[in-house]
Chimera marker file (.cmm) of the C-alpha trace (Angstrom):
<marker_set name="trace">
<marker id="1" x="222.220" y="-6.056" z="228.413" r="1" g="1" b="0" radius="0.5"/>
<marker id="2" x="224.216" y="-2.817" z="226.927" r="1" g="1" b="0" radius="0.5"/>
<marker id="3" x="223.567" y="-4.088" z="223.541" r="1" g="1" b="0" radius="0.5"/>
<marker id="4" x="219.221" y="-4.746" z="224.966" r="1" g="1" b="0" radius="0.5"/>
<marker id="5" x="219.407" y="-0.933" z="225.862" r="1" g="1" b="0" radius="0.5"/>
<marker id="6" x="220.895" y="0.294" z="222.786" r="1" g="1" b="0" radius="0.5"/>
<marker id="7" x="218.193" y="-1.468" z="220.354" r="1" g="1" b="0" radius="0.5"/>
<marker id="8" x="215.505" y="0.190" z="219.543" r="1" g="1" b="0" radius="0.5"/>
<marker id="9" x="212.034" y="-0.444" z="220.775" r="1" g="1" b="0" radius="0.5"/>
<marker id="10" x="209.797" y="-2.751" z="218.341" r="1" g="1" b="0" radius="0.5"/>
<marker id="11" x="206.732" y="-0.763" z="216.918" r="1" g="1" b="0" radius="0.5"/>
<marker id="12" x="204.409" y="-2.976" z="219.556" r="1" g="1" b="0" radius="0.5"/>
<marker id="13" x="206.979" y="-1.677" z="222.706" r="1" g="1" b="0" radius="0.5"/>
<marker id="14" x="206.783" y="2.098" z="221.265" r="1" g="1" b="0" radius="0.5"/>
<marker id="15" x="202.843" y="1.672" z="221.314" r="1" g="1" b="0" radius="0.5"/>
<marker id="16" x="203.087" y="0.317" z="224.851" r="1" g="1" b="0" radius="0.5"/>
<marker id="17" x="205.458" y="3.145" z="226.041" r="1" g="1" b="0" radius="0.5"/>
<marker id="18" x="203.343" y="5.794" z="223.906" r="1" g="1" b="0" radius="0.5"/>
<marker id="19" x="200.221" y="4.534" z="225.718" r="1" g="1" b="0" radius="0.5"/>
<marker id="20" x="201.492" y="4.687" z="229.291" r="1" g="1" b="0" radius="0.5"/>
<marker id="21" x="203.023" y="8.504" z="228.419" r="1" g="1" b="0" radius="0.5"/>
<marker id="22" x="199.400" y="9.487" z="227.885" r="1" g="1" b="0" radius="0.5"/>
<marker id="23" x="198.100" y="7.792" z="230.423" r="1" g="1" b="0" radius="0.5"/>
<marker id="24" x="200.691" y="8.903" z="232.944" r="1" g="1" b="0" radius="0.5"/>
<marker id="25" x="199.827" y="11.821" z="231.936" r="1" g="1" b="0" radius="0.5"/>
<marker id="26" x="195.569" y="11.933" z="231.593" r="1" g="1" b="0" radius="0.5"/>
<marker id="27" x="195.766" y="9.988" z="235.131" r="1" g="1" b="0" radius="0.5"/>
<marker id="28" x="198.469" y="11.941" z="237.016" r="1" g="1" b="0" radius="0.5"/>
<marker id="29" x="199.137" y="7.834" z="238.688" r="1" g="1" b="0" radius="0.5"/>
<marker id="30" x="200.689" y="4.824" z="238.186" r="1" g="1" b="0" radius="0.5"/>
<marker id="31" x="198.880" y="2.945" z="234.938" r="1" g="1" b="0" radius="0.5"/>
<marker id="32" x="197.805" y="-0.377" z="235.419" r="1" g="1" b="0" radius="0.5"/>
<marker id="33" x="198.113" y="-3.585" z="232.872" r="1" g="1" b="0" radius="0.5"/>
<marker id="34" x="194.488" y="-3.595" z="232.570" r="1" g="1" b="0" radius="0.5"/>
<marker id="35" x="194.515" y="0.112" z="230.993" r="1" g="1" b="0" radius="0.5"/>
<marker id="36" x="197.540" y="-0.779" z="228.914" r="1" g="1" b="0" radius="0.5"/>
<marker id="37" x="195.593" y="-3.322" z="227.420" r="1" g="1" b="0" radius="0.5"/>
<marker id="38" x="192.256" y="-1.287" z="226.839" r="1" g="1" b="0" radius="0.5"/>
<marker id="39" x="194.856" y="1.433" z="225.376" r="1" g="1" b="0" radius="0.5"/>
<marker id="40" x="197.069" y="-0.542" z="223.043" r="1" g="1" b="0" radius="0.5"/>
<marker id="41" x="194.979" y="-3.245" z="222.364" r="1" g="1" b="0" radius="0.5"/>
<marker id="42" x="197.578" y="-6.105" z="223.010" r="1" g="1" b="0" radius="0.5"/>
<marker id="43" x="196.823" y="-8.839" z="224.853" r="1" g="1" b="0" radius="0.5"/>
<marker id="44" x="197.569" y="-8.938" z="228.714" r="1" g="1" b="0" radius="0.5"/>
<marker id="45" x="200.248" y="-12.270" z="227.461" r="1" g="1" b="0" radius="0.5"/>
<marker id="46" x="202.184" y="-10.437" z="225.347" r="1" g="1" b="0" radius="0.5"/>
<marker id="47" x="202.117" y="-7.133" z="227.096" r="1" g="1" b="0" radius="0.5"/>
<marker id="48" x="203.251" y="-8.177" z="230.074" r="1" g="1" b="0" radius="0.5"/>
<marker id="49" x="206.647" y="-9.612" z="227.821" r="1" g="1" b="0" radius="0.5"/>
<marker id="50" x="206.799" y="-6.069" z="225.887" r="1" g="1" b="0" radius="0.5"/>
<marker id="51" x="206.801" y="-4.623" z="229.262" r="1" g="1" b="0" radius="0.5"/>
<marker id="52" x="209.199" y="-6.597" z="230.973" r="1" g="1" b="0" radius="0.5"/>
<marker id="53" x="211.673" y="-6.003" z="228.033" r="1" g="1" b="0" radius="0.5"/>
<marker id="54" x="210.477" y="-1.922" z="228.376" r="1" g="1" b="0" radius="0.5"/>
<marker id="55" x="211.613" y="-2.295" z="231.893" r="1" g="1" b="0" radius="0.5"/>
<marker id="56" x="215.202" y="-3.715" z="231.960" r="1" g="1" b="0" radius="0.5"/>
<marker id="57" x="215.888" y="-1.507" z="229.056" r="1" g="1" b="0" radius="0.5"/>
<marker id="58" x="215.002" y="1.766" z="231.398" r="1" g="1" b="0" radius="0.5"/>
<marker id="59" x="212.638" y="2.337" z="228.801" r="1" g="1" b="0" radius="0.5"/>
<marker id="60" x="209.471" y="2.689" z="231.574" r="1" g="1" b="0" radius="0.5"/>
<marker id="61" x="209.576" y="1.985" z="235.006" r="1" g="1" b="0" radius="0.5"/>
<marker id="62" x="207.461" y="0.270" z="237.455" r="1" g="1" b="0" radius="0.5"/>
<marker id="63" x="206.338" y="-0.242" z="240.520" r="1" g="1" b="0" radius="0.5"/>
<marker id="64" x="206.566" y="-2.871" z="242.722" r="1" g="1" b="0" radius="0.5"/>
<marker id="65" x="202.607" y="-3.915" z="241.928" r="1" g="1" b="0" radius="0.5"/>
<marker id="66" x="203.968" y="-4.191" z="238.242" r="1" g="1" b="0" radius="0.5"/>
<marker id="67" x="202.357" y="-0.511" z="237.727" r="1" g="1" b="0" radius="0.5"/>
<marker id="68" x="203.903" y="1.890" z="234.986" r="1" g="1" b="0" radius="0.5"/>
<marker id="69" x="205.352" y="4.674" z="237.074" r="1" g="1" b="0" radius="0.5"/>
<marker id="70" x="207.578" y="6.083" z="234.183" r="1" g="1" b="0" radius="0.5"/>
<marker id="71" x="207.732" y="6.038" z="230.370" r="1" g="1" b="0" radius="0.5"/>
<marker id="72" x="209.584" y="8.259" z="227.804" r="1" g="1" b="0" radius="0.5"/>
<marker id="73" x="211.331" y="10.582" z="230.997" r="1" g="1" b="0" radius="0.5"/>
<marker id="74" x="207.455" y="11.403" z="232.594" r="1" g="1" b="0" radius="0.5"/>
<marker id="75" x="207.167" y="9.658" z="235.789" r="1" g="1" b="0" radius="0.5"/>
<marker id="76" x="204.117" y="10.131" z="238.568" r="1" g="1" b="0" radius="0.5"/>
<marker id="77" x="206.648" y="9.016" z="241.307" r="1" g="1" b="0" radius="0.5"/>
<marker id="78" x="209.129" y="12.026" z="243.113" r="1" g="1" b="0" radius="0.5"/>
<marker id="79" x="212.413" y="12.863" z="241.470" r="1" g="1" b="0" radius="0.5"/>
<marker id="80" x="215.098" y="15.420" z="241.542" r="1" g="1" b="0" radius="0.5"/>
<marker id="81" x="213.176" y="17.190" z="238.188" r="1" g="1" b="0" radius="0.5"/>
<marker id="82" x="209.862" y="18.497" z="239.116" r="1" g="1" b="0" radius="0.5"/>
<marker id="83" x="207.481" y="19.317" z="236.016" r="1" g="1" b="0" radius="0.5"/>
<marker id="84" x="204.141" y="21.165" z="236.308" r="1" g="1" b="0" radius="0.5"/>
<marker id="85" x="202.057" y="20.699" z="233.423" r="1" g="1" b="0" radius="0.5"/>
<marker id="86" x="198.766" y="22.297" z="233.310" r="1" g="1" b="0" radius="0.5"/>
<marker id="87" x="198.875" y="23.314" z="237.274" r="1" g="1" b="0" radius="0.5"/>
<marker id="88" x="199.179" y="19.511" z="237.940" r="1" g="1" b="0" radius="0.5"/>
<marker id="89" x="202.985" y="18.027" z="238.888" r="1" g="1" b="0" radius="0.5"/>
<marker id="90" x="205.023" y="15.222" z="237.530" r="1" g="1" b="0" radius="0.5"/>
<marker id="91" x="208.706" y="14.399" z="237.699" r="1" g="1" b="0" radius="0.5"/>
<marker id="92" x="211.039" y="13.381" z="234.518" r="1" g="1" b="0" radius="0.5"/>
<marker id="93" x="213.909" y="11.429" z="234.500" r="1" g="1" b="0" radius="0.5"/>
<marker id="94" x="216.585" y="13.966" z="234.018" r="1" g="1" b="0" radius="0.5"/>
<marker id="95" x="217.158" y="17.424" z="232.757" r="1" g="1" b="0" radius="0.5"/>
<marker id="96" x="216.856" y="17.245" z="229.203" r="1" g="1" b="0" radius="0.5"/>
<marker id="97" x="213.510" y="15.176" z="229.529" r="1" g="1" b="0" radius="0.5"/>
<marker id="98" x="211.769" y="18.370" z="230.717" r="1" g="1" b="0" radius="0.5"/>
<marker id="99" x="212.846" y="20.461" z="227.808" r="1" g="1" b="0" radius="0.5"/>
<marker id="100" x="211.529" y="17.133" z="225.407" r="1" g="1" b="0" radius="0.5"/>
<marker id="101" x="208.522" y="16.883" z="227.035" r="1" g="1" b="0" radius="0.5"/>
<marker id="102" x="207.334" y="20.682" z="226.869" r="1" g="1" b="0" radius="0.5"/>
<marker id="103" x="208.346" y="20.551" z="223.396" r="1" g="1" b="0" radius="0.5"/>
<marker id="104" x="206.591" y="17.525" z="222.074" r="1" g="1" b="0" radius="0.5"/>
<marker id="105" x="203.532" y="18.425" z="224.233" r="1" g="1" b="0" radius="0.5"/>
<marker id="106" x="203.514" y="22.226" z="223.205" r="1" g="1" b="0" radius="0.5"/>
<marker id="107" x="202.904" y="22.840" z="226.841" r="1" g="1" b="0" radius="0.5"/>
<marker id="108" x="203.350" y="25.583" z="229.167" r="1" g="1" b="0" radius="0.5"/>
<marker id="109" x="204.711" y="25.582" z="232.111" r="1" g="1" b="0" radius="0.5"/>
<marker id="110" x="207.487" y="25.261" z="235.558" r="1" g="1" b="0" radius="0.5"/>
<marker id="111" x="210.051" y="22.979" z="235.980" r="1" g="1" b="0" radius="0.5"/>
<marker id="112" x="212.789" y="22.942" z="238.600" r="1" g="1" b="0" radius="0.5"/>
<marker id="113" x="215.828" y="21.108" z="237.986" r="1" g="1" b="0" radius="0.5"/>
<marker id="114" x="219.296" y="20.763" z="240.659" r="1" g="1" b="0" radius="0.5"/>
<marker id="115" x="222.275" y="22.362" z="239.338" r="1" g="1" b="0" radius="0.5"/>
<marker id="116" x="225.667" y="20.503" z="239.361" r="1" g="1" b="0" radius="0.5"/>
<marker id="117" x="226.729" y="23.777" z="241.642" r="1" g="1" b="0" radius="0.5"/>
<marker id="118" x="223.405" y="23.013" z="244.245" r="1" g="1" b="0" radius="0.5"/>
<marker id="119" x="221.136" y="25.481" z="243.038" r="1" g="1" b="0" radius="0.5"/>
<marker id="120" x="217.866" y="25.440" z="241.672" r="1" g="1" b="0" radius="0.5"/>
<marker id="121" x="216.755" y="25.548" z="237.967" r="1" g="1" b="0" radius="0.5"/>
<marker id="122" x="213.661" y="27.075" z="237.358" r="1" g="1" b="0" radius="0.5"/>
<marker id="123" x="212.612" y="26.895" z="233.906" r="1" g="1" b="0" radius="0.5"/>
<marker id="124" x="209.080" y="28.756" z="233.314" r="1" g="1" b="0" radius="0.5"/>
<marker id="125" x="207.262" y="29.255" z="230.065" r="1" g="1" b="0" radius="0.5"/>
<marker id="126" x="210.570" y="28.919" z="228.430" r="1" g="1" b="0" radius="0.5"/>
<marker id="127" x="212.235" y="31.217" z="230.530" r="1" g="1" b="0" radius="0.5"/>
<marker id="128" x="215.201" y="29.812" z="232.339" r="1" g="1" b="0" radius="0.5"/>
<marker id="129" x="216.307" y="31.336" z="236.175" r="1" g="1" b="0" radius="0.5"/>
<marker id="130" x="219.571" y="30.024" z="238.050" r="1" g="1" b="0" radius="0.5"/>
<marker id="131" x="219.893" y="30.152" z="241.914" r="1" g="1" b="0" radius="0.5"/>
<marker id="132" x="216.642" y="30.690" z="243.851" r="1" g="1" b="0" radius="0.5"/>
<link id1="1" id2="2" r="1" g="1" b="0" radius="0.2"/>
<link id1="2" id2="3" r="1" g="1" b="0" radius="0.2"/>
<link id1="3" id2="4" r="1" g="1" b="0" radius="0.2"/>
<link id1="4" id2="5" r="1" g="1" b="0" radius="0.2"/>
<link id1="5" id2="6" r="1" g="1" b="0" radius="0.2"/>
<link id1="6" id2="7" r="1" g="1" b="0" radius="0.2"/>
<link id1="7" id2="8" r="1" g="1" b="0" radius="0.2"/>
<link id1="8" id2="9" r="1" g="1" b="0" radius="0.2"/>
<link id1="9" id2="10" r="1" g="1" b="0" radius="0.2"/>
<link id1="10" id2="11" r="1" g="1" b="0" radius="0.2"/>
<link id1="11" id2="12" r="1" g="1" b="0" radius="0.2"/>
<link id1="12" id2="13" r="1" g="1" b="0" radius="0.2"/>
<link id1="13" id2="14" r="1" g="1" b="0" radius="0.2"/>
<link id1="14" id2="15" r="1" g="1" b="0" radius="0.2"/>
<link id1="15" id2="16" r="1" g="1" b="0" radius="0.2"/>
<link id1="16" id2="17" r="1" g="1" b="0" radius="0.2"/>
<link id1="17" id2="18" r="1" g="1" b="0" radius="0.2"/>
<link id1="18" id2="19" r="1" g="1" b="0" radius="0.2"/>
<link id1="19" id2="20" r="1" g="1" b="0" radius="0.2"/>
<link id1="20" id2="21" r="1" g="1" b="0" radius="0.2"/>
<link id1="21" id2="22" r="1" g="1" b="0" radius="0.2"/>
<link id1="22" id2="23" r="1" g="1" b="0" radius="0.2"/>
<link id1="23" id2="24" r="1" g="1" b="0" radius="0.2"/>
<link id1="24" id2="25" r="1" g="1" b="0" radius="0.2"/>
<link id1="25" id2="26" r="1" g="1" b="0" radius="0.2"/>
<link id1="26" id2="27" r="1" g="1" b="0" radius="0.2"/>
<link id1="27" id2="28" r="1" g="1" b="0" radius="0.2"/>
<link id1="28" id2="29" r="1" g="1" b="0" radius="0.2"/>
<link id1="29" id2="30" r="1" g="1" b="0" radius="0.2"/>
<link id1="30" id2="31" r="1" g="1" b="0" radius="0.2"/>
<link id1="31" id2="32" r="1" g="1" b="0" radius="0.2"/>
<link id1="32" id2="33" r="1" g="1" b="0" radius="0.2"/>
<link id1="33" id2="34" r="1" g="1" b="0" radius="0.2"/>
<link id1="34" id2="35" r="1" g="1" b="0" radius="0.2"/>
<link id1="35" id2="36" r="1" g="1" b="0" radius="0.2"/>
<link id1="36" id2="37" r="1" g="1" b="0" radius="0.2"/>
<link id1="37" id2="38" r="1" g="1" b="0" radius="0.2"/>
<link id1="38" id2="39" r="1" g="1" b="0" radius="0.2"/>
<link id1="39" id2="40" r="1" g="1" b="0" radius="0.2"/>
<link id1="40" id2="41" r="1" g="1" b="0" radius="0.2"/>
<link id1="41" id2="42" r="1" g="1" b="0" radius="0.2"/>
<link id1="42" id2="43" r="1" g="1" b="0" radius="0.2"/>
<link id1="43" id2="44" r="1" g="1" b="0" radius="0.2"/>
<link id1="44" id2="45" r="1" g="1" b="0" radius="0.2"/>
<link id1="45" id2="46" r="1" g="1" b="0" radius="0.2"/>
<link id1="46" id2="47" r="1" g="1" b="0" radius="0.2"/>
<link id1="47" id2="48" r="1" g="1" b="0" radius="0.2"/>
<link id1="48" id2="49" r="1" g="1" b="0" radius="0.2"/>
<link id1="49" id2="50" r="1" g="1" b="0" radius="0.2"/>
<link id1="50" id2="51" r="1" g="1" b="0" radius="0.2"/>
<link id1="51" id2="52" r="1" g="1" b="0" radius="0.2"/>
<link id1="52" id2="53" r="1" g="1" b="0" radius="0.2"/>
<link id1="53" id2="54" r="1" g="1" b="0" radius="0.2"/>
<link id1="54" id2="55" r="1" g="1" b="0" radius="0.2"/>
<link id1="55" id2="56" r="1" g="1" b="0" radius="0.2"/>
<link id1="56" id2="57" r="1" g="1" b="0" radius="0.2"/>
<link id1="57" id2="58" r="1" g="1" b="0" radius="0.2"/>
<link id1="58" id2="59" r="1" g="1" b="0" radius="0.2"/>
<link id1="59" id2="60" r="1" g="1" b="0" radius="0.2"/>
<link id1="60" id2="61" r="1" g="1" b="0" radius="0.2"/>
<link id1="61" id2="62" r="1" g="1" b="0" radius="0.2"/>
<link id1="62" id2="63" r="1" g="1" b="0" radius="0.2"/>
<link id1="63" id2="64" r="1" g="1" b="0" radius="0.2"/>
<link id1="64" id2="65" r="1" g="1" b="0" radius="0.2"/>
<link id1="65" id2="66" r="1" g="1" b="0" radius="0.2"/>
<link id1="66" id2="67" r="1" g="1" b="0" radius="0.2"/>
<link id1="67" id2="68" r="1" g="1" b="0" radius="0.2"/>
<link id1="68" id2="69" r="1" g="1" b="0" radius="0.2"/>
<link id1="69" id2="70" r="1" g="1" b="0" radius="0.2"/>
<link id1="70" id2="71" r="1" g="1" b="0" radius="0.2"/>
<link id1="71" id2="72" r="1" g="1" b="0" radius="0.2"/>
<link id1="72" id2="73" r="1" g="1" b="0" radius="0.2"/>
<link id1="73" id2="74" r="1" g="1" b="0" radius="0.2"/>
<link id1="74" id2="75" r="1" g="1" b="0" radius="0.2"/>
<link id1="75" id2="76" r="1" g="1" b="0" radius="0.2"/>
<link id1="76" id2="77" r="1" g="1" b="0" radius="0.2"/>
<link id1="77" id2="78" r="1" g="1" b="0" radius="0.2"/>
<link id1="78" id2="79" r="1" g="1" b="0" radius="0.2"/>
<link id1="79" id2="80" r="1" g="1" b="0" radius="0.2"/>
<link id1="80" id2="81" r="1" g="1" b="0" radius="0.2"/>
<link id1="81" id2="82" r="1" g="1" b="0" radius="0.2"/>
<link id1="82" id2="83" r="1" g="1" b="0" radius="0.2"/>
<link id1="83" id2="84" r="1" g="1" b="0" radius="0.2"/>
<link id1="84" id2="85" r="1" g="1" b="0" radius="0.2"/>
<link id1="85" id2="86" r="1" g="1" b="0" radius="0.2"/>
<link id1="86" id2="87" r="1" g="1" b="0" radius="0.2"/>
<link id1="87" id2="88" r="1" g="1" b="0" radius="0.2"/>
<link id1="88" id2="89" r="1" g="1" b="0" radius="0.2"/>
<link id1="89" id2="90" r="1" g="1" b="0" radius="0.2"/>
<link id1="90" id2="91" r="1" g="1" b="0" radius="0.2"/>
<link id1="91" id2="92" r="1" g="1" b="0" radius="0.2"/>
<link id1="92" id2="93" r="1" g="1" b="0" radius="0.2"/>
<link id1="93" id2="94" r="1" g="1" b="0" radius="0.2"/>
<link id1="94" id2="95" r="1" g="1" b="0" radius="0.2"/>
<link id1="95" id2="96" r="1" g="1" b="0" radius="0.2"/>
<link id1="96" id2="97" r="1" g="1" b="0" radius="0.2"/>
<link id1="97" id2="98" r="1" g="1" b="0" radius="0.2"/>
<link id1="98" id2="99" r="1" g="1" b="0" radius="0.2"/>
<link id1="99" id2="100" r="1" g="1" b="0" radius="0.2"/>
<link id1="100" id2="101" r="1" g="1" b="0" radius="0.2"/>
<link id1="101" id2="102" r="1" g="1" b="0" radius="0.2"/>
<link id1="102" id2="103" r="1" g="1" b="0" radius="0.2"/>
<link id1="103" id2="104" r="1" g="1" b="0" radius="0.2"/>
<link id1="104" id2="105" r="1" g="1" b="0" radius="0.2"/>
<link id1="105" id2="106" r="1" g="1" b="0" radius="0.2"/>
<link id1="106" id2="107" r="1" g="1" b="0" radius="0.2"/>
<link id1="107" id2="108" r="1" g="1" b="0" radius="0.2"/>
<link id1="108" id2="109" r="1" g="1" b="0" radius="0.2"/>
<link id1="109" id2="110" r="1" g="1" b="0" radius="0.2"/>
<link id1="110" id2="111" r="1" g="1" b="0" radius="0.2"/>
<link id1="111" id2="112" r="1" g="1" b="0" radius="0.2"/>
<link id1="112" id2="113" r="1" g="1" b="0" radius="0.2"/>
<link id1="113" id2="114" r="1" g="1" b="0" radius="0.2"/>
<link id1="114" id2="115" r="1" g="1" b="0" radius="0.2"/>
<link id1="115" id2="116" r="1" g="1" b="0" radius="0.2"/>
<link id1="116" id2="117" r="1" g="1" b="0" radius="0.2"/>
<link id1="117" id2="118" r="1" g="1" b="0" radius="0.2"/>
<link id1="118" id2="119" r="1" g="1" b="0" radius="0.2"/>
<link id1="119" id2="120" r="1" g="1" b="0" radius="0.2"/>
<link id1="120" id2="121" r="1" g="1" b="0" radius="0.2"/>
<link id1="121" id2="122" r="1" g="1" b="0" radius="0.2"/>
<link id1="122" id2="123" r="1" g="1" b="0" radius="0.2"/>
<link id1="123" id2="124" r="1" g="1" b="0" radius="0.2"/>
<link id1="124" id2="125" r="1" g="1" b="0" radius="0.2"/>
<link id1="125" id2="126" r="1" g="1" b="0" radius="0.2"/>
<link id1="126" id2="127" r="1" g="1" b="0" radius="0.2"/>
<link id1="127" id2="128" r="1" g="1" b="0" radius="0.2"/>
<link id1="128" id2="129" r="1" g="1" b="0" radius="0.2"/>
<link id1="129" id2="130" r="1" g="1" b="0" radius="0.2"/>
<link id1="130" id2="131" r="1" g="1" b="0" radius="0.2"/>
<link id1="131" id2="132" r="1" g="1" b="0" radius="0.2"/>
</marker_set>
């Protein structure tokens, strides 16, 4: 299992992950297999195989009905790390994802993340403030 996690995703898996990220960001809600088929052009049967592999490797997260709720660190389900982009709320899998998402999207916004000391770290427009 560890070896699979460390393997880089295939080109098709990268396409699925990128498509899921973009749809999560655009829709602000879980992404259906139907939407991913339309976004990626990958047949439903092949897409199911890629989704299963990405889920097993921890590169996407799905809900109980199989819809994608997280991809590349961005999530539409509540988690410890909150991020606000263009006034819309999302969550991230870890604090590093906050910085990566802000950077890759060249976005401004606000993020809240718990500190190891139990305080809240707030980042807004690139400025950091510890302990509210």
